[in-house]
C-alpha positions in Angstrom: 0.0 0.0 0.0 1.4 3.4 -1.0 1.8 6.1 1.7 -1.2 8.2 0.5 -3.4 5.1 0.8 -2.0 4.4 4.2 -2.8 7.9 5.5 -6.3 7.6 4.0 -6.8 4.4 5.9 -5.5 6.0 9.1 -7.9 8.9 8.7 -10.8 6.6 7.9 -10.2 4.5 11.0 -10.1 7.6 13.2 -13.2 9.3 11.7 -15.2 6.1 11.6 -15.0 5.9 15.4 -16.5 9.4 15.7 -19.1 9.3 12.8 -21.5 6.4 12.6 -22.3 4.8 9.3 -25.3 6.6 7.6 -25.1 9.5 10.0 -27.1 12.7 9.3 -24.6 15.6 9.2 -24.3 19.3 8.7 -20.9 20.6 7.3 -19.8 24.1 8.1 -17.1 26.6 7.4 -15.7 26.0 4.0 -12.9 28.5 3.4 -12.1 30.5 0.3 -12.9 28.1 -2.6 -10.5 30.0 -4.8 -7.7 28.6 -2.6 -6.9 25.2 -4.2 -5.8 23.8 -0.8 -9.1 24.6 0.8 -11.0 23.1 -2.2 -9.0 19.9 -1.8 -10.0 19.7 1.8 -13.7 20.3 0.8 -13.6 17.6 -1.8 -11.8 15.1 0.4 -14.3 15.6 3.2 -17.3 14.9 0.9 -15.6 11.8 -0.6 -15.2 10.5 2.9 -18.7 11.3 4.0 -20.1 9.7 0.8 -18.1 6.5 1.5 -19.5 6.5 5.0 -23.1 6.7 3.7 -23.7 10.0 5.5 -26.7 12.2 4.6 -25.7 15.9 4.5 -28.7 18.0 5.3 -27.1 21.4 5.6 -24.0 23.3 4.5 -22.8 26.8 5.0 -19.9 29.1 5.6 -19.9 32.0 8.0 -21.8 34.2 5.6 -24.6 31.9 4.5 -25.0 30.2 8.0 -28.5 30.4 9.4 -28.9 28.7 12.8 -32.7 28.4 12.6 -32.4 26.8 9.1 -29.9 24.3 10.4 -32.0 23.6 13.5 -35.0 22.8 11.2 -33.0 20.3 9.2 -30.8 18.5 11.7 -32.3 15.8 13.9 -31.4 15.4 17.6 -28.8 12.8 16.8 -27.3 14.7 13.9 -23.7 15.6 13.8 -22.2 19.0 13.0 -18.8 19.0 11.2 -16.4 21.9 10.7 -14.1 21.6 7.7 -10.5 21.0 8.4 -7.5 23.1 7.4 -5.1 25.6 9.0 -7.3 28.3 10.4 -7.6 27.3 14.0 -5.4 30.2 15.2 -5.5 33.9 15.8 -4.2 34.6 12.3 -7.7 33.9 10.9 -10.0 35.2 13.7 -13.2 35.1 11.6 -13.2 31.3 11.5 -12.7 31.1 15.3 -15.6 33.5 16.0 -17.8 31.4 13.7 -16.9 28.3 15.7 -17.8 30.0 18.9 -21.2 31.0 17.5 -22.1 27.5 16.4 -20.9 25.8 19.6 -23.0 28.2 21.7 -26.1 27.8 19.4 -26.0 23.9 19.4 -24.9 22.8 22.8 -26.7 19.4 22.6 -25.3 18.1 19.2 -22.1 16.3 18.7 -19.7 18.7 17.0 -16.6 17.4 15.3 -13.7 19.5 14.0 -12.2 17.8 11.0 -8.3 17.7 11.0 -6.8 21.1 11.7 -3.3 22.6 12.4 -3.6 24.5 15.6 -1.5 27.5 16.7 -2.1 30.4 19.1 0.2 33.2 20.1 -2.6 35.6 21.4 -3.5 34.8 25.0 -7.0 36.4 24.6 -7.9 34.3 21.6 -6.6 31.2 23.4 -8.7 32.0 26.5 -11.9 32.4 24.4 -11.1 29.3 22.5 -10.6 27.1 25.6 -13.7 28.6 27.2 -15.9 27.9 24.2 -14.6 24.4 23.5 -14.7 23.1 27.0 -18.2 24.5 27.6 -19.6 22.2 25.0 -20.8 18.8 26.2 -19.7 16.8 23.1 -17.0 18.5 21.1 -14.2 16.5 19.4 -11.2 18.2 17.8 -9.2 16.3 15.2 -5.6 17.5 15.0 -3.7 16.8 11.8 -0.2 16.8 13.4 1.3 15.6 16.6 2.2 19.1 17.9 -1.3 20.3 17.4 -2.7 17.1 19.1 -0.5 17.6 22.2 -1.4 21.3 22.3 -5.1 20.7 22.1 -5.1 17.9 24.6 -2.8 19.6 27.2 -3.6 23.3 26.7 -7.2 23.5 25.4 -8.3 20.5 27.5 -10.7 19.1 24.9 -11.1 15.6 23.5 -8.6 15.4 20.7 -7.9 12.8 18.1 -4.9 12.6 15.8 -5.9 12.4 12.1 -4.3 13.0 8.8 -5.4 15.7 6.4 -8.8 15.2 4.6 -7.1 15.7 1.2 -5.9 12.1 1.4 -9.4 11.0 0.6 -8.7 12.3 -2.9 -7.5 9.6 -5.4 -3.7 9.3 -5.9 -2.5 9.9 -9.4 0.8 8.6 -10.9 2.5 11.2 -13.0 5.6 9.0 -13.7 4.6 8.4 -17.3 4.0 12.0 -18.2 6.7 14.0 -20.0 8.3 16.4 -17.5 9.2 20.0 -18.5 10.4 21.9 -15.4 11.2 22.4 -11.8 8.3 24.2 -10.2 8.1 26.6 -7.3 4.9 27.5 -5.3 5.3 30.0 -2.5 2.7 31.7 -0.3 2.0 35.4 -0.7 -0.4 35.8 2.3 0.1 36.3 6.0 1.2 32.7 6.6 4.3 33.3 4.5 7.6 33.1 6.3 9.2 36.4 5.5 12.2 35.3 3.5 10.8 32.1 1.7 11.2 32.2 -2.0 13.4 35.2 -2.2 16.5 33.4 -3.5 17.3 33.9 -7.2 17.7 30.1 -7.4 14.0 29.6 -6.8 12.8 32.7 -8.7 14.2 31.1 -11.8 12.0 28.0 -11.4 8.7 27.9 -13.3 6.1 29.8 -11.1 2.9 27.9 -12.0 -0.2 29.4 -10.2 -1.5 27.3 -7.4 -4.5 29.7 -6.8 -6.8 29.2 -9.7 -7.2 32.1 -12.1 -10.3 34.3 -11.9 -13.4 32.7 -13.5 -16.3 34.9 -14.6 -18.8 32.6 -12.8 -17.2 33.7 -9.5 -19.0 37.0 -9.9 -22.3 35.1 -9.8 -21.1 33.4 -6.6 -20.4 36.8 -5.1 -23.7 38.1 -6.3 -25.6 35.3 -4.6 -23.8 36.0 -1.4 -24.8 39.6 -1.6 -28.4 38.6 -2.2 -28.4 36.3 0.9 -27.0 39.1 3.1 -29.4 41.7 1.7 -32.5 39.5 2.2 -31.5 38.7 5.8 -30.8 42.4 6.5 -34.3 43.3 5.7 -35.8 40.4 7.7 -36.5 37.9 4.8 -34.4 35.0 6.1 -36.7 32.3 4.7 -36.6 33.9 1.3 -32.8 33.9 1.5 -32.5 30.1 2.0 -33.0 28.9 -1.6 -30.2 31.3 -2.6 -27.9 29.9 0.1 -28.7 26.3 -1.1 -27.7 27.4 -4.6 -24.4 28.7 -3.3 -23.7 25.3 -1.9 -24.3 23.7 -5.3 -22.0 26.2 -6.9 -19.3 25.4 -4.3 -19.5 21.7 -5.0 -19.1 22.4 -8.8 -16.2 24.8 -8.3 -14.2 22.7 -5.9 -14.5 19.6 -8.1 -12.6 21.6 -10.7 -9.9 22.5 -8.2 -8.6 19.0 -7.9 -8.2 18.9 -11.7 -6.5 22.3 -11.5 -4.1 21.0 -8.9 -3.2 18.1 -11.1 -2.8 20.4 -14.2 -0.6 22.7 -12.1 1.8 20.0 -11.0 1.7 17.0 -13.4 4.5 18.2 -15.7 6.9 19.1 -12.9 9.8 16.7 -12.2 10.5 18.5 -8.9 8.5 21.0 -6.7 9.7 23.4 -4.0 7.0 24.9 -1.8 5.9 26.3 1.5 2.2 25.4 0.9 1.0 22.3 2.7 -1.5 21.2 0.1 1.1 21.6 -2.7 3.2 19.2 -0.6 0.3 16.8 -0.1 -0.6 16.9 -3.8 3.0 16.0 -4.6 2.6 12.9 -2.4 -0.7 12.1 -4.1 0.8 12.6 -7.5 4.2 10.9 -6.7 6.3 14.0 -7.5 9.7 14.7 -5.7 9.5 17.8 -3.6 11.4 20.1 -1.2 9.3 21.8 1.5 10.1 24.9 3.5 7.9 26.0 6.4 5.1 28.5 6.7 5.0 31.2 9.4 4.0 28.9 12.3 5.4 25.4 11.6 2.5 23.8 9.7 4.5 21.9 7.1 7.3 20.6 9.3 4.8 19.5 12.0 2.8 17.5 9.4 5.9 16.1 7.8 7.4 14.9 11.1 4.0 13.3 12.2 3.2 11.4 9.0 5.8 11.6 6.2 9.3 11.7 7.8 11.7 9.6 5.8 9.5 9.6 2.6 12.0 9.2 -0.3 10.2 11.8 -2.4 10.4 14.6 0.2 13.1 16.7 1.7 12.4 19.2 4.5 14.6 22.3 4.5 15.0 24.7 7.4 16.6 27.5 5.3 16.7 28.5 1.6 20.4 27.5 1.5 19.5 24.0 2.8 16.6 23.9 0.3 19.0 24.5 -2.6 21.1 21.6 -1.4 18.0 19.4 -1.0 17.0 20.2 -4.6 20.4 19.0 -5.8 20.1 15.9 -3.7 16.8 15.0 -5.2 18.1 15.7 -8.7 20.8 13.1 -8.1 18.5 10.6 -6.3 15.9 10.7 -9.2 18.3 11.3 -12.0 16.8 14.7 -12.9 18.7 16.9 -15.2 19.2 20.4 -13.8 19.6 23.3 -16.1 22.0 26.2 -15.4 21.1 28.2 -12.3 18.5 25.6 -11.2 16.1 26.2 -14.1 14.6 23.6 -16.4 
């Protein structure tokens, strides 16, 4: 069994103990669907729930969420799931505040946080998080790396399970028979970026394929629908807003299905990838592409690597850009990849 299939089996074993077969579920808090990593999490979660025979009766993000609508659809034994990812921290406070709202509004339902990386360096946000999580009678937090698991168990004091990332429920693809054209670099440009990552000329000379999907005109329709939902609620027409919110959910399914294909297209012609994005790294594992990883601003990649993928022949972890250059050259030798001058292909 390949490593991606092993991690999928591990995640399945952990989640099956929390989510009964044929459960009735609500799934909340999908992130920006234009972020390919978030879309992979979304698609992975739904592939798992489909395999489990789950019935999903409600979906929403923090904008489209309607507590009364969820209450009308979810039975007493229904389960609320929060999407996984890397937003359980004070870097993305909107996601935390949304969790607090839902936990307070649904004290009697089981609520499960799908696998997250967890990081707090703001004492006030940590206090609010611990207070909210421990007040709920049946909240389970899945951590996707050992450091997050230890932190949640010991500092937050909540029931915590160690579980790999939901993207491993996506099907692996072997790119070994596809002609390779280049070394590829994917570096973050947001507030999770480590300040100096990707600045070396060695990496700037790599092909810079876009990980974030290009703008699609249909996305304007998505934004328009969200504005309609907010407008109708503002004038007290919550019931009228619900069909529009349901249509948004259908759009999100359609859009994120295309994101997995986009990830494959973005990576499949690369013979080697350098990145500080966790889901570029995970996609390289799914697609069997040699890769060098540098960390994001709070240790998300190295924590995941050390928990699940340490020693994987395809992957090298680098602490600095200088080390990353050496690791690229090591992979070139190990996999007989031909480097061009100055590290380009």
